[in-house]
Structure formats: structure tokens, C-alpha cells
N, C-alpha and C positions, 0 to 999 in steps of 0.2 A: 525403416531406421531412425531412432532415439539421437537425432543427432543435436539435439539443444538441450540433455537433462544434467550433465555433468556442470555446465556452466551457468545457470542458476544457482545453484549450492554453491558453486566457486565464487560467484561473482559477490556474494553475499559473505562468503568465508573469509577468502584473503584479497577480498576486490577492492575496487574503492571506495569512494566519498560517495553515498547514496544520497540521491536527490530526493526519492521523498522520505527516507530516515531524515533528513535534515529539515526539511519544510510541510510535508505534507500529513502524513500520521506517523504514528512510531514505528519504527526497524523499516522494513521496505513497504509498508503496509498503503496500500491508499482507501479513502476515506470518498472520494467522489462516485460518486452512483447518480445522482440524478439535481438535477437544475432547479428543482423544488427544493430540494433538502437544504442546495446550497446556499441559499438564498437567507437560510437560519442557520446556520452554522450547523446541520444536522442534531437540531436540538430536537428530541422527544420521537425520533424517525422509528421506534418500534411500538408507537402508540399513535402514530397519526396515519391516515387513510387518504390521503390527495388524490391518487390515482395508480396505476396498474405499475408505478414505479416499489409502490408499498411494500408488495412481497419482497423484494431485495432483502429487506431488513428485517422483517418479519411475515413470514407467510400467512400467519391467523387473520392478517389483516385483510385479508383475501376477500373475507366473509361481509366486508362493507363495503366493497366496489358493487353497484348495479350494470348489467347487461355484461355486454362485452368492452373491455376498453384498452384500447394500446397507447402505447407512450414511446417517444423515440426521441434519442436528444444525444449532446456530446457537451464535455466539458475541455476548455482550451486552459494547459498547467503552462505558467510562463515564470520556471525558477531562476530566480539571480542570487548566484551561492558563488563565491571566491573564497580561495583559500591563500592565507600565507603563511611562512614561516622557512625555516632553515633545515637544510641536511648537513650533516657533521660526518665530514668524510675526510678525515686527516684534519681539512679546512672548513671552515664556514661555507657553503653556498645556498644562495636565497630559493627558495623553490615557492612559485607563486603560480597562481592560474587563476584566471577575471571568466565568471559567467559558464564553468564547467558541467551544467546540468541544462541538461534538451531539455527544447520544447517538446510537448506533446496535449495530444488531443486524445479524450477517454471518452468514446462512443458507449452508448446502452440500449437497450431495446427492451420493453416490457409487452406482454399481452396476458390480460386476465378476465375468465367466465364464469359466471355467476350461476351453474348449473339450476339451482334453485334455489330455495330460501335458506339452506342452510347448510349447504354445499358447493364450492368454488375452486376453480383450478386457474394455476398461471405458469406460466413459461417466462424466463427471465435470461437475459445477454448482458454480461458488464466483466468488470472486473475488481479483486480487492488488491492487488500487489502491482508492484511495478516500479523499473526506473533504469534511466540512461546516465552513463556520465563518462565524458573523454576530458583527460588533463592534457591529453598531446604526449609525445615523445619525448620533449623537451622539460618536460615537468623534472626540477631536480629528484625529487622523491620518484621517481616513476616506477623502481626498485621496488617499492614497496605497492604498485597495482597505476594503472595509468590509463583503463578503461573496462567500463562495465556495464552489461543491460542485462534485464530485466524482466521479461512481458508475460504476462499471466491473461489468459482470458477463461471466461467461467458460466456456464447453463448452468439453470436451475429448472427442475422440474416441481412445481408446489401444489399442494392442494391444503384446502382448510374446512374447517366442518365447527358449524355454532352448536355446541353441547346443551347450551342455556340460554335466554335471550339475552343473557351478560357477559356468558365468557365462550370463548374460541378459541379453537386450537391449530395448528396448523403443523404443516412439516414440507420437506423436501428434499432433492436426490441433485446435489452438486458434480459437475463434472471441471475439470480442472486442467487445462491445459496450460504447459509451462515449458519458456524456452530461454535461452540466455547465454551472454558470454562474460570472458575475462582475459583480463591482458595484463603483464607486467613487464619493462623492460629493465636492462642494466642502465642505472644513469648515464649520462654523458660525460659527469665527470670521475668517472668509474675508470678504474687501473685495470679491470678484468670485464674482457668483453663488450664494453663501451656502447651501448644501443642492440647491442642482442636481445632476443626474445628471451626473457626466462622463464614463464610461464603462460599458456594461452590456454583456455578449455572452452567448449562448447559444446551444448547437448540441449536434450528434452525429453517430456514424460509427460504421460495422461494418467489421472488418478482422480479419485472419489469420496467425496465425504458427503456429510448430511447436514441439516439445520431446522430449529424445532422453535416452535413461536408461541405465546399467549398471549390474550388482550382480554381485559376483566374491563367492562363498561360499570364501572362504580356507579355512576348515574347519569341522568341527561345532559352534566355537564363535564365531568371527570370522567377520564380512562386511564388505564395501567397497560403499559406493555412487556412482556421479557422475549429475550431469543437469546439463542446459540448457536453456535456453527461451530463445527466440528476440527478438529486436526484434521489437515490433509496431511498423509505422508507421500511423496515425490521420492522416487529411486533415479535419478539424474544418471544418464548415461549416453555417452557419447566418446568424443576424443580428445588429448592433451596432446602438447608438441611444447620444446622448449628446455633449455638446460635444466630447467629443476626439475622437469619429467623423464629427462633422457637425456645423459650428458653424453651418450655413446654418436647418437643422431639430433642434434636438438631438432631437425626441419621433422623428421618422422611424425608420423601418427602413432599414439598409444591409446587404445581403447582403456577406458575408465570410468567410473559410477561413483555417485556420492547421494547418501541420503540426507536429504531436507525436509523436514516437516512443517509446513505450514501453522501458525499456532491455530488454535481454539480461541474463539472471543465469545463475549457474549455482552448486552444491554438490556438494561434497566429503563424505560422509559416513561413520564407521566404527559397528559394534558388536560385544561385545566381553561373553559370556556367561561371566561369570569364578566362579560357582559355579552351583547348581541354582537359586538363587534370586533371586540379583544380576547383573543387567547393569548397564555403562554404553559409554553410546553419543556421538558427536560430530557438530559440523559446522562446518566454515566455508561460507560464504555470501560471493557477489562480486554487486555487482550494478552494471553498465555506466553509472552515470549521467555519467560525464565525456562522455557523446557526447552530454549537452544542455549545450549552450553561448548556445543564444539562441534566442529566438521571434520570428517575424514574421507579422504580418497580412497577407494578400493580399487586395485588395478588385478586383471587377471594372473593368478599363478604368484600373485608377488603378497607381499607382507602390505596391510594398511597402511596410510600415511595421516597423522594427524597434521591436518590443514593451520587449523587456525582454535585457539580454544575464546569464547567470546562470552559465556558467565553474563545473558541480558540477564535482566528482569522483568517482571510485570509492568505493562504499562495500565494507564487509566486517561481516559477523557472526560471532561466534565464539560455539559454545554448545556446553556439558557437561552432559549427565542421567545420570540414572539410572533402574533401573526393580526393584522389589522385590516378587518373587514369595510378598507374605503366607499362601497358602492355595491351595487348587486353585481358587475364587472369585474373591479380593481380589489385585486387584496397583496397588500404591503405585508413583505416578512424584514425581521433581521433577528441577529443571534450574535454569541460570542460563545469562544467552548477555548479548554485549555487542555493540549496535549500534555502528559510528562515523561518524561526518556524512557527510553526502553535501556540505558545503558546509564551507569554510575560511573559519578568522576574518575573512580579507580581504573575501571577497564575503557575508557573514553579512548580509542585511538584515531589515526588519520583513516584507515582502512572503514571508521564507523562515527562519523562526525555527528552522531545522535543527541540532541538536547531537548527543549520544552520548548512549546510553541501555543500561541496566541491569535485564536480566530477571531476577523471583524468581518461580518458578512452581512451584505442585505440583498432582498430580491421584492420579486413582482409576480401576482398572477393572472393575468388576463384571462375573462372567459367571452372568448371571441362570439360564439353562437351558442346554441343550446349542448351543441354536441363537443365543438373545437373549444379547449381552453391552452392557452401557451402562458410558459415559463422561463424567466430568468433569474439568474443569480450571482451575485457577485461576492468574492471574498478577496481579505489581503491576510496576509498570513506571517507575523514576525516570528523568528525563530530566535531564539536566544544564543548570543554567541558562545560558542565552543573553545576551548582549548583541547590539545590531542599530542599523545606523542606515541612514535611507531617504531619500535627495535625489534629485530630479529638476530642477536647477535649469535649465535650456533653457530659450528662449522659449516659454510657454504650457503649460510643465512640471508635473509634479504640485504644486509646490512653489509656484507660480502660485497656488493653491486652495485654501492652508492650511498652506505651508511644509515645511520638510524634520521628521523625524522618528527622535529617537534615545530607545529604551530598553530593557527587556528583559523575556525572557518566561521564565516559571518555571511548572513543570506534573509531573504525574502521569499513570497511567493504571489503570484496574483493570479485568481484562478474567475474565469469566466464561463458562463455557462449556461443553455439556451433549452428546450423540451416544449414538444407539442403531444398534445392530449386528445386522445377524440372516444366517445362514448358511442356503441350503436346500439 
């Protein structure tokens, strides 16, 4: 039963502020796939073959990993997001919520196996998208949304082949499972249905995508990598309830569905070994968020309903990092990255407090034994303050149940990751 599909799309469409949209990567995207890369702000990932986790960003890197390798780790995400503004409903009402984005632990697991000198296989478990927020039912602008969650889990089956001594190609099948929820209630100061559920949806889906990558070993000291991940089309099916979906019986469940396409992404990365101890690496990432124009709810035997126009734009991420081989056992890492917003000033609203972000990262790797290595990474992300205006003045639109909202979101996030890597 697809109980979590419609949720995901609605959480993005008319749903609330996205923690990931504010401080992790653009939109509701997550960048956190390994503690190794976290320590360098994920700079140069498509060109760096540290361990089995490298296949997540570029499957072609599997040809650089000797033997059979396993990597397992987790990243703790601690967002500190506040919102403060005014809800205008006949008179002005203060609308604020502190630390409304939930903490999360993002786990990962990777296995690689080099079958022969030219061919390698890999398996990966992780996530590329997720968020969870809860403003509370007492939030004065809850009529525009007061809770939302998106959780995705992804498995990759990857393979790579070394075409020439300098060029490798790789690809893989992506299996994505998504679930989520969204809720909105009439504001407490509303003259109509105060505190009642206006909209609630939840649902899930499983869909498929693909990825390809290539690595060019220019010479012993320089490497270039490129990777592309396809769009993943989700048809979120589940149930809806609330006065916005069923006026006759707002508590009754109503079957519904919504299409949501997780956008295509690409990365161009370089790796340069400057000296025996120092390397520099860079990345430029692109996400096709401009494909996210609107969200439409579909109900059996009824006309489709436009939930929200989004009009997002493509996002770019620029990162530069460095590694320093302090000793045979200890490697130090650092990096800086800048994420551009996927929403222009014209289209930014309280439902998507999307803004530019600056990453500052440090990390280290320790070779515990010939087979075992340990990684740790730490990142602080500063999000640019973002103003927004939310209004739906159509008949029986959100403004009817609490008024329009105008405010500002401020925030930052701490990321701490650990990882263990073992070579058989």
C-alpha cells in the first residue's frame, strides 16, 4: 500500500519550511553521503577515490579501489532554524517559531569489489533528499503549513570498467524509496475553524533512476571526474484529509496522488597532487531544480487541483578543498563551499525559505592498521538570512483561515560525521 507518496510531494509543494532547503543543500536535497567527504566540504568528490563510499558520487571511481572494501558511517545533522514575522488577519499577530527543524542522523553503507584489473562492482545505501520540520499548532501562520517531513532511502548497484590506462567509465541503477507527510491547520486567531486541520496528506513510492560517470587520469598528479544522476519520477499515492480536501467530511480519508520528480544532477571535479603531502581538489555541482515548476494533486474521478506554483531555478554549488598527509597514518582535510539558492527573491515564500549557504569544513583520516582506516568530519554551515511573503487570497485559500504571512528565516547547521573503512 502506497501510504507515504502524496505526502512527499505535498510537503514540498504547500508544505512548510524545509530544513534542508535552508541549510544543507539546495531545495530539499542532502549532500551528506560520507564523513570522508564532509571534512573537505565535498570538494572534488567525483575525482577522489578514498574508499568504497566514492562510488556514490562517481561509479567510475570503483576501478581505483583495490580488493574488496567496506565503508560504514553516519552524519549527525543539528539544524538551528528560527522564523519570526507577522500574520496579518484583520490585525497583526506575531508569528514565530524557534529551532523548528528536527535533528537527524544520516547513515550510509558501501561495498566495492575489484573483479579484475579492469572491472569492478559496487553496492551503496544512502540518501539524497530529506527534511523534517514542526512549527507547532500554535504558530500564528500555521494556516500556510505547520508540519512536514520527507524521508528518502536509496540503493545503488554500480559497475565500472577501465577502458584505457587513463580513462574509466561507470554506471549504476538507483532504487529510491520515499515517504513523507504534510499538515496545515487554521490559525488560532482565525475566525473560521480555528485549530482545525485544513490539509493533511501522507504517502510513499518506490521509483528507479540511473547514474553514469567517467574519470580521466591526466597524469600521475592530476585527475578529472564527471558524473550525472538522472531525474527520478515519483508518483506519490496515499490519502488526504482536512477541510481543504474534503469539506463535507474533513476527517475522512480521501485517496489521492501527486507527481514529484527528484531533479537530475551533475558534477565536474578535479584532483591535483601538488606535492608528496599536499593535494587540492575542486567541484562544480549543478541541480536541475528549474524542472520544479508546480505541484498538482490528482484525485480519482475528480479534476486535478493545482497545489502550488513553485518556479524554482537551477542551483549551483562551488567547492574547493585540500588534503595534507601529515604522516603515514594521519591525513588532514579542509574545505569551503558555496551553495546558491534554488529560489529567486521574487518567488521565495514561507513554504520554501531557500537561500544561499556557506560551508566551512575540517576533517581527518587515520590509518589504524593496514586494513582499517577511520574518518571524521566537521562542518559549520551559515545560511543567508531570507525574507519571505506567503499569501493565498483566493476564495477559501489559506488567507481565509489566518491571513497572510510575512517574515524572515535565520539559521545555521552543525554537521558531525564518522566513518570506518575496511579492506579485505
